[in-house]
Backbone as a chain_set.jsonl record, in Angstrom:
{"seq": "VCNITSPANYFHVLRRQMHRGFRKPLIIMTPKSLLRHPMAKSDASEFIGAAHFKRILSDRSGAEDKDTKRVILCSGKVAYDVMEARDAAGLKDTQIIRLEQLYPFPGEPLALRFSKMPNLEEVVWCQEEPKNNGAWSFVEPFIEESLIAAKRKVTRPRYAGRSASASPATGLASRHASEQGALISHALGLSVRSEIRRRKKA", "coords": {"N": [[0.984, -1.348, -0.083], [0.671, 1.875, -1.057], [1.668, 5.886, -0.908], [2.318, 7.821, -3.19], [4.874, 10.642, -3.639], [6.194, 11.382, -5.877], [7.438, 11.605, -9.13], [9.449, 9.805, -9.866], [9.545, 7.968, -7.973], [7.04, 7.145, -8.411], [7.203, 5.905, -10.79], [9.285, 4.039, -10.3], [7.968, 2.446, -8.285], [6.104, 0.858, -9.503], [7.831, -0.298, -11.554], [8.99, -1.88, -9.9], [7.132, -3.759, -9.071], [6.543, -5.487, -11.665], [8.733, -6.288, -12.054], [9.417, -8.064, -9.912], [9.767, -11.692, -8.263], [7.534, -12.442, -7.62], [3.819, -12.496, -7.175], [1.659, -9.931, -5.987], [-0.958, -7.924, -4.795], [-0.7, -4.571, -5.57], [-1.695, -1.263, -4.181], [-2.027, 2.165, -5.05], [-2.213, 4.978, -3.909], [-2.63, 7.79, -4.575], [-3.28, 11.48, -5.196], [-4.996, 13.371, -8.065], [-3.707, 15.815, -7.998], [-1.325, 16.047, -7.5], [-0.249, 15.927, -10.043], [-0.047, 17.952, -11.259], [1.374, 19.712, -9.22], [3.95, 22.02, -8.414], [6.211, 21.446, -6.813], [6.005, 18.785, -6.853], [8.134, 17.0, -8.464], [10.723, 15.195, -10.35], [14.262, 14.806, -10.557], [16.104, 13.779, -13.891], [18.008, 12.008, -13.527], [17.113, 10.705, -11.618], [15.914, 8.396, -12.32], [17.017, 6.686, -13.412], [19.753, 4.374, -13.796], [21.37, 3.486, -10.941], [19.233, 4.094, -9.493], [15.933, 3.659, -7.452], [13.111, 2.248, -6.206], [12.018, 3.947, -3.203], [11.235, 3.599, 0.108], [10.857, 5.411, 2.3], [10.792, 8.978, 2.105], [12.878, 11.828, 2.357], [12.762, 15.506, 2.76], [14.471, 17.784, 0.427], [15.138, 20.395, 1.7], [15.112, 20.046, 4.28], [16.151, 20.076, 7.838], [19.588, 19.904, 9.223], [20.652, 16.552, 9.986], [22.045, 16.396, 12.343], [21.117, 18.651, 13.682], [18.492, 18.651, 13.893], [15.478, 18.944, 15.43], [12.817, 18.318, 15.432], [10.839, 15.898, 13.643], [8.633, 15.688, 11.441], [6.318, 13.305, 10.303], [4.605, 12.261, 7.118], [2.143, 11.236, 4.98], [1.796, 11.438, 1.525], [0.234, 14.067, -0.03], [-0.018, 16.256, 1.699], [2.384, 16.694, 2.715], [3.765, 18.164, 1.006], [2.499, 20.976, 1.667], [3.037, 20.971, 4.429], [6.157, 21.394, 4.103], [6.247, 23.764, 2.876], [4.95, 25.473, 4.307], [6.817, 25.163, 6.957], [9.475, 26.239, 5.744], [8.293, 28.763, 5.096], [8.008, 29.75, 7.726], [10.945, 29.579, 8.248], [11.812, 27.964, 10.077], [14.456, 26.037, 11.075], [15.183, 23.835, 12.478], [13.934, 21.164, 11.773], [12.755, 18.209, 10.137], [11.132, 16.456, 7.433], [9.659, 13.9, 6.916], [8.348, 11.808, 4.28], [6.342, 8.813, 3.946], [6.358, 6.715, 2.073], [5.823, 4.236, 1.403], [3.213, 2.513, 2.69], [2.353, 0.198, 3.848], [3.835, -3.093, 3.484], [5.124, -1.745, 6.402], [7.693, 0.486, 6.365], [9.417, -0.163, 8.602], [12.555, -0.823, 9.437], [14.072, 1.31, 7.986], [13.297, 3.582, 8.585], [13.661, 3.484, 11.358], [16.303, 3.526, 11.016], [16.768, 6.304, 9.846], [15.803, 7.694, 12.044], [18.031, 6.97, 14.122], [19.797, 8.607, 13.463], [19.635, 11.068, 14.328], [20.726, 12.617, 16.611], [19.663, 14.905, 18.461], [16.976, 14.744, 18.355], [13.691, 15.394, 19.842], [11.114, 15.284, 18.924], [8.569, 13.749, 17.737], [6.152, 13.834, 15.117], [2.798, 12.754, 13.615], [1.218, 13.469, 10.91], [-1.563, 14.16, 8.999], [-4.259, 14.954, 6.588], [-6.918, 13.783, 6.67], [-9.526, 13.106, 8.791], [-9.044, 11.885, 12.249], [-10.045, 9.554, 12.802], [-9.954, 8.345, 10.477], [-7.906, 7.947, 7.754], [-4.077, 7.188, 7.915], [-3.362, 7.066, 10.482], [-3.882, 5.5, 12.977], [-3.341, 3.02, 12.016], [-0.408, 3.515, 11.903], [0.514, 4.581, 14.031], [1.775, 2.73, 16.487], [3.757, 1.34, 14.936], [5.522, 3.243, 14.387], [6.386, 3.957, 16.935], [7.796, 1.688, 17.612], [9.95, 1.92, 15.782], [11.178, 4.077, 16.978], [11.574, 3.18, 19.537], [13.894, 1.102, 18.424], [15.787, 2.759, 17.198], [16.539, 4.162, 19.569], [15.811, 6.359, 20.8], [15.255, 9.262, 22.705], [12.866, 10.329, 22.87], [9.908, 8.544, 22.356], [7.127, 7.907, 21.535], [4.972, 9.186, 18.72], [3.239, 12.605, 18.092], [0.078, 13.503, 17.484], [-1.073, 15.195, 14.772], [-3.597, 16.554, 13.332], [-6.648, 16.529, 11.447], [-9.843, 16.491, 13.825], [-11.847, 14.002, 14.717], [-14.276, 12.487, 12.831], [-17.29, 11.869, 11.386], [-17.556, 12.197, 8.437], [-15.71, 12.332, 5.587], [-14.798, 14.867, 4.536], [-15.344, 18.308, 4.813], [-16.927, 19.569, 3.447], [-17.391, 22.303, 2.64], [-15.395, 24.613, 1.441], [-14.067, 27.124, 2.395], [-14.054, 26.424, 5.486], [-12.36, 23.904, 4.922], [-9.954, 25.263, 4.301], [-9.26, 26.413, 6.519], [-9.211, 24.589, 8.75], [-6.993, 23.068, 7.396], [-5.084, 24.79, 7.566], [-4.63, 24.9, 10.305], [-3.838, 22.431, 11.076], [-1.532, 22.182, 9.743], [-0.132, 24.004, 11.19], [-0.28, 23.3, 14.194], [1.304, 20.589, 13.666], [3.724, 21.875, 13.22], [4.043, 23.567, 15.219], [3.2, 26.09, 15.488], [1.962, 29.543, 15.399], [-1.912, 29.237, 14.736], [-3.165, 31.382, 13.569], [-1.319, 32.816, 12.397], [-0.512, 30.878, 9.959], [-2.853, 30.514, 8.61], [-3.368, 33.138, 7.775], [-1.107, 33.103, 5.951], [-1.468, 31.469, 4.0], [-3.585, 32.461, 2.964], [-2.713, 34.865, 1.911], [-1.263, 33.581, -0.024]], "CA": [[-0.127, -0.1, -0.136], [1.481, 3.049, -1.331], [0.872, 7.069, -1.384], [3.373, 8.27, -3.636], [4.441, 11.883, -4.151], [7.497, 12.0, -6.551], [7.34, 10.991, -10.173], [10.54, 9.085, -10.14], [9.389, 6.945, -7.084], [5.956, 6.184, -8.992], [7.78, 4.649, -11.853], [10.008, 2.716, -9.618], [7.227, 1.376, -7.546], [5.841, 0.343, -10.911], [8.838, -1.018, -12.072], [9.373, -3.105, -9.088], [6.086, -4.581, -9.272], [6.592, -5.978, -12.894], [10.089, -7.245, -11.892], [9.619, -9.053, -8.431], [9.336, -12.635, -8.73], [6.28, -13.123, -6.993], [2.568, -11.439, -7.334], [1.32, -9.482, -4.797], [-1.496, -6.544, -4.815], [-0.103, -2.968, -5.317], [-2.575, -0.449, -3.897], [-1.556, 3.325, -4.923], [-3.333, 6.208, -3.329], [-1.961, 9.181, -5.045], [-4.171, 12.224, -5.778], [-4.556, 13.573, -9.238], [-3.574, 16.978, -7.838], [0.289, 15.8, -7.458], [0.267, 15.699, -11.506], [0.613, 19.774, -11.331], [2.317, 20.198, -8.243], [4.941, 22.548, -8.81], [7.234, 20.709, -5.902], [6.089, 16.935, -7.133], [8.942, 16.89, -9.429], [12.044, 14.567, -10.098], [15.167, 14.841, -11.951], [16.308, 12.666, -14.931], [18.787, 11.013, -12.39], [16.578, 9.548, -10.403], [14.955, 7.332, -13.336], [18.161, 5.782, -14.242], [21.432, 3.915, -13.241], [21.205, 2.672, -9.759], [17.827, 4.645, -8.572], [15.184, 2.659, -7.01], [11.965, 2.646, -5.155], [12.5, 4.688, -1.651], [9.965, 3.76, 0.904], [10.858, 6.526, 2.674], [11.812, 10.187, 1.16], [13.548, 13.032, 3.242], [12.797, 16.477, 1.922], [15.897, 18.136, 0.422], [15.508, 21.547, 2.458], [15.298, 19.926, 5.894], [17.354, 20.418, 8.711], [20.74, 18.269, 9.104], [20.413, 15.392, 11.032], [22.635, 16.939, 13.837], [20.534, 19.908, 14.34], [17.148, 17.968, 13.829], [14.841, 18.553, 16.977], [11.513, 17.734, 15.243], [10.43, 15.103, 12.506], [7.074, 15.39, 10.914], [5.966, 12.363, 9.097], [3.508, 12.309, 6.603], [2.114, 10.626, 3.558], [0.675, 12.278, 0.607], [0.231, 15.541, -0.763], [0.366, 17.197, 2.707], [3.941, 16.887, 2.828], [4.397, 19.832, 0.665], [2.214, 22.089, 2.37], [3.989, 21.42, 5.547], [7.655, 22.014, 3.672], [6.066, 25.212, 2.585], [4.888, 26.176, 5.615], [8.144, 25.349, 7.423], [10.134, 27.0, 4.986], [7.977, 30.103, 4.915], [8.366, 30.3, 8.959], [12.204, 29.835, 8.401], [12.386, 26.894, 11.096], [15.953, 25.501, 11.079], [15.325, 22.33, 13.502], [12.489, 20.486, 11.298], [12.64, 17.611, 9.166], [10.078, 16.337, 7.078], [9.7, 12.738, 6.089], [7.189, 11.145, 3.803], [6.185, 7.412, 4.066], [5.733, 6.516, 0.714], [4.848, 2.633, 1.851], [2.506, 2.202, 4.432], [2.401, -1.326, 4.246], [4.466, -3.55, 4.717], [5.441, -0.638, 7.116], [9.195, 0.626, 6.533], [10.225, 0.313, 10.213], [13.76, -0.83, 9.545], [14.592, 2.394, 7.216], [12.649, 4.617, 9.334], [14.676, 3.525, 12.728], [17.947, 4.147, 10.636], [17.011, 7.623, 9.91], [15.721, 8.277, 13.866], [19.018, 6.947, 14.776], [21.144, 9.622, 13.128], [19.355, 12.347, 14.749], [20.937, 12.576, 18.296], [19.188, 15.94, 19.178], [15.597, 14.632, 18.193], [13.053, 15.961, 20.64], [9.707, 15.484, 19.189], [7.976, 13.15, 16.409], [4.728, 14.311, 15.003], [2.319, 12.435, 12.541], [0.697, 14.802, 10.205], [-2.466, 13.9, 8.024], [-5.232, 15.75, 6.41], [-7.873, 12.933, 6.753], [-9.923, 13.059, 10.09], [-8.616, 11.231, 13.216], [-10.699, 8.089, 12.404], [-9.398, 8.031, 8.983], [-6.335, 8.307, 7.322], [-3.238, 6.291, 8.572], [-2.519, 7.445, 11.8], [-4.474, 4.361, 13.901], [-2.097, 1.886, 11.899], [1.254, 3.64, 11.725], [1.295, 4.944, 15.356], [2.694, 1.578, 16.878], [4.871, 0.675, 14.065], [6.447, 4.792, 14.627], [6.944, 3.631, 18.197], [8.803, 0.498, 17.701], [11.08, 2.351, 15.404], [11.724, 5.201, 17.98], [12.39, 2.562, 20.389], [14.656, 0.352, 17.862], [16.432, 3.846, 17.189], [17.052, 4.576, 21.119], [15.962, 8.125, 20.857], [14.809, 9.852, 23.574], [11.086, 10.417, 22.389], [9.453, 7.136, 22.321], [5.967, 7.968, 21.212], [4.588, 10.371, 18.225], [2.307, 13.255, 18.274], [-0.906, 13.6, 16.344], [-1.458, 16.414, 14.048], [-4.251, 16.473, 11.63], [-8.387, 16.843, 11.938], [-10.529, 15.549, 14.808], [-12.668, 12.328, 14.344], [-15.518, 12.924, 12.104], [-18.478, 10.865, 10.26], [-17.811, 12.651, 7.234], [-14.523, 12.282, 5.206], [-14.806, 16.16, 4.06], [-16.123, 19.238, 5.514], [-18.311, 20.164, 2.632], [-17.308, 23.705, 2.639], [-14.147, 25.231, 1.016], [-13.425, 27.932, 3.707], [-13.661, 25.51, 6.305], [-11.179, 22.903, 4.715], [-8.782, 26.062, 4.348], [-9.108, 26.763, 8.031], [-8.936, 23.466, 9.222], [-5.737, 22.702, 7.027], [-4.113, 25.772, 7.784], [-4.556, 24.757, 11.669], [-3.379, 21.271, 11.282], [-0.11, 22.374, 9.599], [0.405, 25.139, 12.283], [-0.121, 22.139, 14.94], [2.428, 20.142, 13.306], [5.102, 22.807, 13.155], [4.337, 24.252, 16.543], [3.206, 27.69, 15.241], [0.42, 30.013, 15.473], [-2.497, 28.883, 13.741], [-3.463, 32.538, 12.568], [-0.14, 33.037, 10.877], [-0.432, 29.964, 8.848], [-4.047, 30.783, 7.998], [-3.076, 34.441, 6.949], [-0.209, 33.127, 4.971], [-2.467, 30.68, 3.196], [-4.709, 33.407, 2.243], [-1.838, 35.769, 0.492], [-0.846, 32.298, -1.079]], "C": [[0.903, 0.944, 0.202], [0.832, 4.682, -1.309], [2.141, 7.765, -2.017], [3.478, 9.843, -4.111], [5.633, 12.642, -4.864], [7.306, 11.228, -7.623], [8.396, 9.67, -10.537], [10.082, 7.772, -9.187], [8.126, 6.253, -7.502], [6.405, 5.25, -9.973], [8.677, 3.809, -11.346], [9.116, 1.755, -9.053], [6.656, 0.494, -8.613], [6.556, -1.127, -11.667], [8.839, -2.206, -11.347], [8.55, -4.302, -9.054], [6.104, -5.631, -10.043], [8.008, -6.701, -12.436], [10.106, -8.311, -10.902], [9.27, -10.276, -9.054], [8.431, -13.445, -8.374], [5.033, -12.106, -7.388], [2.17, -11.096, -6.15], [0.394, -8.057, -5.229], [-1.007, -5.485, -4.869], [-1.174, -2.146, -5.328], [-1.748, 1.115, -3.842], [-2.669, 4.328, -4.296], [-2.681, 7.406, -3.37], [-2.983, 9.916, -5.667], [-3.804, 12.826, -7.056], [-3.891, 15.028, -9.015], [-2.218, 16.959, -8.18], [0.712, 15.978, -9.001], [0.612, 17.486, -11.933], [0.953, 20.285, -10.193], [3.618, 20.746, -8.484], [6.053, 21.716, -7.625], [7.519, 19.24, -6.315], [7.184, 16.68, -8.562], [10.468, 15.753, -9.299], [12.958, 14.892, -11.125], [15.401, 13.587, -12.468], [17.3, 11.749, -14.097], [18.35, 9.976, -11.603], [15.565, 8.417, -11.115], [16.002, 6.336, -13.647], [19.221, 5.215, -13.527], [20.811, 3.27, -12.09], [19.88, 2.641, -8.805], [16.909, 3.655, -8.433], [13.789, 3.105, -6.485], [12.335, 2.926, -4.006], [11.259, 4.244, -1.167], [9.674, 4.521, 1.661], [11.438, 7.711, 2.016], [11.733, 11.355, 2.402], [13.191, 14.551, 2.293], [14.129, 17.375, 1.755], [16.069, 19.621, 1.415], [15.512, 21.214, 3.762], [16.333, 20.529, 6.519], [18.38, 19.151, 8.554], [20.326, 17.684, 9.898], [20.954, 15.954, 12.297], [22.136, 18.037, 14.615], [18.836, 19.823, 14.087], [16.419, 17.916, 15.041], [13.151, 17.924, 16.569], [11.437, 16.949, 14.045], [9.286, 15.182, 12.345], [6.84, 14.512, 9.979], [4.509, 12.548, 8.79], [3.365, 11.34, 5.479], [1.076, 11.007, 2.601], [1.338, 13.566, 0.224], [0.509, 16.489, 0.517], [1.512, 17.138, 2.915], [4.604, 18.35, 2.243], [3.538, 20.858, 1.01], [2.663, 22.128, 3.698], [5.505, 22.099, 5.255], [7.504, 23.262, 3.476], [6.026, 26.092, 3.62], [6.294, 26.294, 6.625], [9.018, 26.195, 7.003], [9.729, 28.706, 4.977], [8.267, 30.832, 6.669], [9.985, 29.963, 9.116], [12.591, 28.802, 9.884], [13.554, 26.05, 10.396], [16.149, 24.051, 11.726], [14.64, 21.463, 12.88], [12.857, 19.788, 10.214], [11.538, 17.175, 8.678], [10.038, 15.258, 6.415], [8.488, 12.006, 5.794], [7.637, 9.514, 3.582], [5.369, 7.216, 2.644], [5.084, 5.17, 0.522], [4.686, 2.589, 2.953], [2.71, 0.82, 4.956], [3.018, -2.132, 2.873], [5.103, -2.216, 5.397], [6.915, -0.758, 7.006], [9.673, 1.068, 7.9], [11.581, 0.192, 10.309], [14.283, 0.611, 8.98], [14.136, 3.589, 7.859], [13.459, 4.667, 10.909], [15.809, 3.869, 12.46], [17.819, 5.478, 10.522], [16.612, 8.387, 11.265], [17.112, 8.335, 14.335], [20.11, 7.933, 14.313], [20.724, 11.039, 13.236], [19.761, 12.496, 16.252], [20.076, 13.884, 19.138], [17.437, 15.667, 19.216], [14.491, 14.938, 19.533], [11.84, 15.672, 20.553], [9.277, 14.577, 17.446], [6.603, 13.599, 16.221], [4.242, 13.4, 13.417], [1.251, 13.208, 11.99], [-0.26, 14.205, 8.85], [-3.672, 14.705, 7.97], [-6.633, 14.955, 6.546], [-8.393, 13.104, 8.444], [-9.268, 11.838, 11.118], [-8.586, 9.632, 12.837], [-10.552, 7.593, 11.059], [-8.513, 8.146, 8.993], [-5.556, 7.01, 8.002], [-2.661, 6.229, 9.943], [-2.924, 5.931, 13.185], [-3.562, 3.291, 13.689], [-0.95, 2.072, 12.262], [1.737, 4.228, 13.412], [2.123, 4.103, 16.211], [4.101, 1.229, 16.305], [5.943, 2.241, 14.456], [7.169, 4.518, 16.074], [8.124, 2.868, 18.43], [10.053, 1.156, 16.783], [11.612, 3.59, 15.955], [12.39, 4.26, 19.02], [13.637, 1.792, 19.948], [15.64, 1.642, 17.622], [17.185, 4.398, 18.719], [17.261, 5.951, 21.26], [15.337, 8.514, 22.264], [13.046, 9.78, 23.875], [10.808, 9.161, 21.97], [8.116, 7.157, 21.777], [5.588, 9.422, 20.151], [3.471, 11.177, 18.581], [1.166, 13.45, 17.202], [-1.215, 15.164, 15.837], [-2.509, 16.292, 12.865], [-5.92, 17.108, 12.292], [-9.015, 15.871, 12.887], [-11.191, 14.488, 14.16], [-13.979, 12.844, 13.64], [-16.166, 11.638, 11.404], [-18.203, 10.996, 9.104], [-15.72, 12.491, 6.766], [-13.854, 13.657, 4.626], [-15.79, 16.952, 4.788], [-17.151, 19.429, 4.608], [-18.248, 21.433, 2.242], [-15.693, 24.141, 2.447], [-13.161, 26.047, 2.153], [-12.794, 27.347, 4.796], [-12.87, 24.243, 6.405], [-10.101, 23.848, 4.806], [-8.406, 26.09, 5.818], [-8.433, 25.685, 8.782], [-7.21, 22.915, 8.874], [-4.628, 23.529, 7.344], [-3.62, 25.622, 9.791], [-3.813, 23.04, 12.304], [-1.678, 21.302, 10.998], [0.478, 23.098, 10.828], [0.769, 23.979, 13.807], [1.157, 21.44, 14.909], [3.922, 20.427, 13.625], [5.06, 23.664, 14.489], [4.024, 25.764, 16.823], [2.092, 28.251, 15.553], [-0.705, 29.823, 14.463], [-3.161, 30.2, 13.051], [-2.398, 32.643, 11.447], [-0.168, 32.331, 9.918], [-1.741, 30.235, 8.142], [-3.858, 32.045, 7.214], [-1.855, 34.175, 5.841], [-0.637, 32.142, 3.817], [-3.148, 31.694, 2.053], [-3.931, 34.313, 1.34], [-1.647, 34.892, -0.43], [-1.748, 32.551, -2.203]], "O": [[1.672, 1.027, 1.159], [-0.346, 4.829, -1.634], [2.963, 8.258, -1.244], [2.58, 10.373, -4.766], [6.025, 13.799, -4.717], [6.983, 10.07, -7.359], [8.137, 8.76, -11.325], [10.251, 6.636, -9.631], [7.921, 5.083, -7.179], [6.09, 4.061, -10.026], [8.889, 2.767, -11.966], [9.264, 0.539, -9.175], [6.825, -0.717, -8.469], [6.186, -2.231, -12.067], [8.731, -3.329, -11.841], [8.934, -5.471, -9.021], [5.795, -6.721, -9.561], [8.07, -7.914, -12.638], [10.751, -9.347, -11.061], [8.641, -10.284, -10.113], [8.322, -14.655, -8.577], [5.284, -11.003, -7.874], [2.291, -11.889, -5.216], [0.935, -7.186, -5.909], [-0.683, -5.234, -3.708], [-1.789, -2.119, -6.394], [-0.99, 1.375, -2.908], [-3.89, 4.19, -4.36], [-2.229, 7.994, -2.387], [-3.643, 9.379, -6.557], [-2.613, 12.915, -7.357], [-3.464, 15.475, -10.08], [-1.813, 17.724, -9.056], [1.902, 16.162, -9.256], [1.388, 17.957, -12.764], [0.821, 21.506, -10.121], [4.49, 19.93, -8.783], [7.016, 21.404, -8.325], [8.574, 18.608, -6.253], [6.761, 16.141, -9.585], [11.108, 15.616, -8.256], [12.661, 15.188, -12.282], [15.113, 12.526, -11.916], [17.097, 10.542, -14.228], [18.81, 8.938, -11.128], [14.681, 7.765, -10.558], [15.738, 5.232, -14.122], [19.529, 5.794, -12.485], [19.812, 2.564, -12.228], [19.502, 1.864, -7.928], [16.97, 2.719, -9.23], [13.478, 4.292, -6.392], [13.132, 2.107, -3.548], [10.241, 4.416, -1.838], [8.493, 4.659, 1.98], [12.49, 7.579, 1.391], [10.783, 11.635, 3.132], [13.433, 14.522, 1.086], [14.803, 17.68, 2.739], [17.201, 19.87, 1.832], [15.927, 22.083, 4.529], [17.192, 21.271, 6.042], [18.236, 18.024, 8.08], [19.534, 18.2, 10.686], [20.234, 15.946, 13.296], [22.467, 18.374, 15.751], [18.09, 20.802, 14.102], [16.611, 16.947, 15.775], [12.475, 17.222, 17.322], [12.159, 17.452, 13.183], [8.638, 14.659, 13.252], [7.103, 14.803, 8.812], [3.564, 12.821, 9.53], [4.328, 10.696, 5.063], [-0.144, 10.946, 2.751], [2.507, 13.949, 0.185], [1.247, 17.461, 0.353], [1.701, 18.02, 3.753], [5.412, 19.178, 2.664], [3.936, 21.917, 0.525], [2.726, 23.234, 4.234], [5.983, 23.031, 5.902], [8.415, 24.028, 3.792], [6.707, 27.089, 3.861], [6.739, 27.385, 6.984], [9.443, 27.004, 7.827], [10.522, 29.642, 4.886], [8.609, 31.995, 6.887], [10.363, 30.099, 10.279], [13.584, 29.003, 10.583], [13.46, 25.512, 9.294], [17.098, 23.298, 11.502], [14.636, 20.488, 13.632], [13.29, 20.424, 9.253], [10.604, 17.422, 9.441], [10.348, 15.367, 5.229], [7.699, 11.609, 6.651], [8.722, 9.055, 3.225], [4.216, 7.474, 2.299], [4.135, 4.922, -0.222], [5.418, 2.598, 3.943], [3.086, 0.417, 6.057], [2.793, -1.912, 1.683], [5.722, -1.575, 4.547], [7.49, -1.775, 7.395], [10.133, 2.147, 8.273], [12.112, 0.929, 11.141], [15.094, 1.102, 9.765], [14.71, 4.643, 7.582], [13.775, 5.712, 11.476], [16.506, 4.45, 13.292], [18.728, 6.099, 11.072], [17.033, 9.513, 11.53], [17.55, 9.359, 14.858], [21.221, 7.962, 14.842], [21.168, 11.982, 12.58], [18.833, 12.465, 17.06], [19.887, 13.794, 20.352], [16.712, 16.294, 19.988], [14.957, 14.277, 20.462], [11.158, 15.658, 21.577], [9.702, 14.875, 16.33], [5.901, 13.736, 17.222], [4.944, 13.331, 12.408], [0.358, 13.581, 12.75], [0.298, 13.851, 7.812], [-4.175, 15.151, 9.001], [-7.595, 15.723, 6.515], [-7.503, 13.227, 9.285], [-9.013, 10.782, 10.541], [-7.672, 8.827, 12.657], [-11.01, 6.528, 10.644], [-7.906, 8.452, 10.019], [-6.138, 6.048, 8.502], [-1.746, 5.53, 10.38], [-2.161, 5.602, 14.093], [-3.021, 2.662, 14.599], [-0.298, 1.208, 12.848], [2.877, 4.29, 13.871], [3.14, 4.599, 16.697], [5.155, 0.95, 16.876], [7.117, 2.074, 14.785], [8.341, 4.826, 16.294], [9.111, 3.136, 19.115], [11.185, 0.841, 17.15], [12.529, 4.14, 15.345], [13.555, 4.443, 19.371], [14.519, 1.677, 20.798], [16.708, 1.271, 18.109], [18.277, 4.961, 18.779], [18.245, 6.597, 21.62], [14.874, 7.527, 22.836], [12.341, 9.331, 24.778], [11.568, 8.671, 21.134], [7.875, 6.002, 21.426], [5.822, 10.554, 20.577], [2.648, 10.662, 19.337], [1.505, 13.545, 16.022], [-1.545, 16.096, 16.571], [-2.246, 15.988, 11.702], [-6.179, 17.846, 13.242], [-8.808, 14.659, 12.826], [-10.952, 14.206, 12.986], [-14.611, 13.743, 14.193], [-15.574, 10.643, 10.987], [-18.488, 10.032, 8.394], [-14.774, 12.553, 7.55], [-12.67, 13.695, 4.29], [-16.822, 16.505, 5.289], [-18.306, 19.452, 5.034], [-19.099, 21.78, 1.425], [-14.886, 23.952, 3.358], [-12.046, 25.778, 2.6], [-11.623, 27.476, 5.154], [-12.665, 23.602, 7.436], [-9.13, 23.395, 5.412], [-7.276, 25.789, 6.204], [-7.34, 25.796, 9.337], [-6.407, 22.504, 9.711], [-3.459, 23.145, 7.402], [-2.632, 26.091, 10.355], [-3.457, 22.668, 13.422], [-0.803, 20.743, 11.66], [1.52, 22.717, 11.361], [1.88, 23.909, 14.333], [2.001, 21.545, 15.799], [4.86, 19.744, 14.036], [6.008, 24.394, 14.778], [4.33, 26.467, 17.786], [1.173, 27.557, 15.99], [-0.487, 30.236, 13.324], [-3.694, 30.029, 11.954], [-2.466, 32.595, 10.219], [0.108, 32.855, 8.839], [-1.662, 30.16, 6.915], [-4.174, 32.04, 6.024], [-1.678, 34.993, 4.938], [-0.028, 32.155, 2.747], [-3.194, 31.682, 0.823], [-4.316, 34.558, 0.196], [-1.796, 35.199, -1.613], [-1.734, 31.808, -3.185]]}, "num_chains": 1, "name": "protein.A"}
């Protein structure tokens, strides 16, 4: 089960599916909006040579491992929204890691990423979906296992997203934008009002 955010990773996950020596269903949950998203692009070099499907992806403008105090884990398009807000706020201690594969959960590579961050203080799971939807209830225990395996001081992730809801959508664009700004601010530890103002200007 994958939620792909880059063209190269999309190519490689399909290629891997065809070249594997066994057959197992592949489920991809990637929105059409990423087809035209300016940040969803890959260099030509990422398609050739030793390039391969990556179960997790770090953003290129994130903090150095030694300076990282907060890691925000995402799956899908919301990662780009969080990256834009992080860069606009000038945060220099935050990394955003995308889980491109949700199942089987990439516990080992995630634990390896955590182990390289000696000053890690907080891990956040950020999702657009309501709390009772999306991947939160599935990934939470696996993230904990990865943190324990990495021997970090923080052992549990924090949730940043919408409250539980009977409906997957608000039905009102203005309310959706307000909730989106709030969950991104919550993930980054910023003022909700400042993020809503930023999104309105954009």
